[in-house]
C-alpha positions as CSV (number, residue, x, y, z in Angstrom):
1,G,58.8,94.9,97.6
2,T,56.6,95.7,94.6
3,L,53.0,96.7,93.9
4,S,52.5,93.2,92.5
5,P,53.7,90.9,95.4
6,A,52.1,87.8,93.8
7,H,53.3,87.9,90.2
8,E,55.4,85.5,88.2
9,E,57.8,88.3,87.0
10,K,57.3,91.3,89.2
11,G,57.0,89.7,92.6
12,I,56.9,86.2,94.0
13,A,55.3,83.5,91.9
14,P,51.8,82.8,93.1
15,D,52.5,79.0,93.2
16,L,55.5,79.6,95.5
17,I,53.3,81.7,97.8
18,R,50.6,78.9,97.8
19,A,53.2,76.3,98.6
20,T,54.6,78.5,101.4
21,A,51.1,78.9,102.9
22,E,50.4,75.1,102.7
23,N,53.7,74.1,104.2
24,L,54.0,76.9,106.8
25,S,55.3,75.9,110.2
26,E,57.2,77.6,113.0
27,D,60.4,76.0,111.7
28,N,59.8,77.2,108.1
29,F,58.9,80.6,109.3
30,A,62.2,80.8,111.3
31,R,64.1,79.9,108.1
32,F,62.2,82.5,106.1
33,C,63.1,85.1,108.7
34,R,66.8,84.2,108.4
35,R,66.6,84.4,104.6
36,A,64.9,87.8,104.9
37,G,67.9,89.0,107.0
38,L,66.3,89.1,110.5
39,K,68.9,88.9,113.2
40,G,68.0,86.9,116.2
41,P,65.1,84.6,116.9
42,A,62.0,84.7,114.7
43,P,58.9,86.4,116.3
44,G,55.9,84.3,117.2
45,I,53.5,83.5,114.4
46,D,49.9,82.4,114.2
47,I,50.1,79.8,111.4
48,A,46.4,79.9,110.5
49,T,46.4,83.7,110.3
50,A,49.6,83.8,108.3
51,R,48.2,81.2,105.8
52,T,45.1,83.3,105.3
53,E,47.2,86.4,104.8
54,L,49.4,84.7,102.1
55,H,46.3,83.5,100.3
56,T,44.8,87.0,100.5
57,I,47.9,88.5,98.9
58,I,47.5,86.2,95.9
59,Q,43.8,86.9,95.6
60,R,43.9,90.7,95.9
61,G,46.1,91.3,92.9
62,P,48.4,94.3,92.4
63,A,48.1,97.5,94.4
64,P,47.2,100.8,92.5
65,D,50.1,102.4,90.7
66,T,51.9,104.8,93.0
67,A,54.7,107.2,92.2
68,F,57.6,107.2,94.7
69,D,60.6,109.6,95.0
70,R,62.7,106.7,96.2
71,I,62.5,102.9,95.8
72,W,64.9,100.8,97.7
73,I,66.0,97.5,96.2
74,P,68.2,95.3,98.4
75,R,70.8,93.6,96.2
76,R,70.8,90.4,98.4
77,D,67.0,90.1,98.7
78,R,66.2,86.3,98.9
79,V,62.5,86.9,99.3
80,I,61.5,89.1,96.3
81,P,64.3,88.7,93.7
82,P,66.0,91.9,92.9
83,Q,65.4,91.3,89.2
84,A,61.7,91.1,89.8
85,Q,61.8,94.4,91.7
86,E,63.8,96.0,88.9
87,L,61.2,94.9,86.4
88,A,58.3,96.0,88.6
89,W,59.7,99.5,89.1
90,A,61.1,99.9,85.5
91,S,58.7,102.9,84.9
92,Q,60.2,104.6,87.9
93,H,63.8,103.7,87.3
94,Q,65.0,107.2,88.2
95,A,63.8,106.6,91.8
96,I,65.5,103.3,92.3
97,R,68.3,103.1,94.9
98,H,70.2,99.9,95.6
99,V,71.2,98.9,99.1
100,P,73.8,96.1,99.9
101,G,71.5,94.1,102.1
102,P,68.9,91.4,102.4
103,H,65.1,91.7,102.3
104,I,65.1,93.4,105.7
105,P,68.1,95.7,105.2
106,F,67.7,97.7,108.4
107,G,70.1,97.1,111.3
108,T,69.0,97.1,114.9
109,G,68.2,100.6,116.0
110,Q,68.6,102.1,112.5
111,S,66.3,105.0,111.6
112,W,64.9,106.2,108.3
113,A,67.1,109.3,108.6
114,E,70.1,107.2,107.8
115,W,68.5,106.1,104.5
116,L,67.2,109.5,103.4
């Protein structure tokens, strides 16, 4: 992800987030989960709460600048484009590590120790 999740160039375009919120359904959420790399069935979702959360992400703007010692960018991210993540983290390019996975790159039972 990025510190600017709702951003035309450094995250997900706000119009796309709005459209996602307005068209959200259990079927659409299940498709999102598959695109994100989730294995197995999608978890339950409260559509009204999820819509509110998506609109809140747009309204809140970027998070404060934060320095990280590692920034993981999945090469096959179909949620936040890898190019957007590269641009968002350009000032911390030395911390970027690429992983060959989707938006949710963790395997079942995998721990942070394997990544660090």
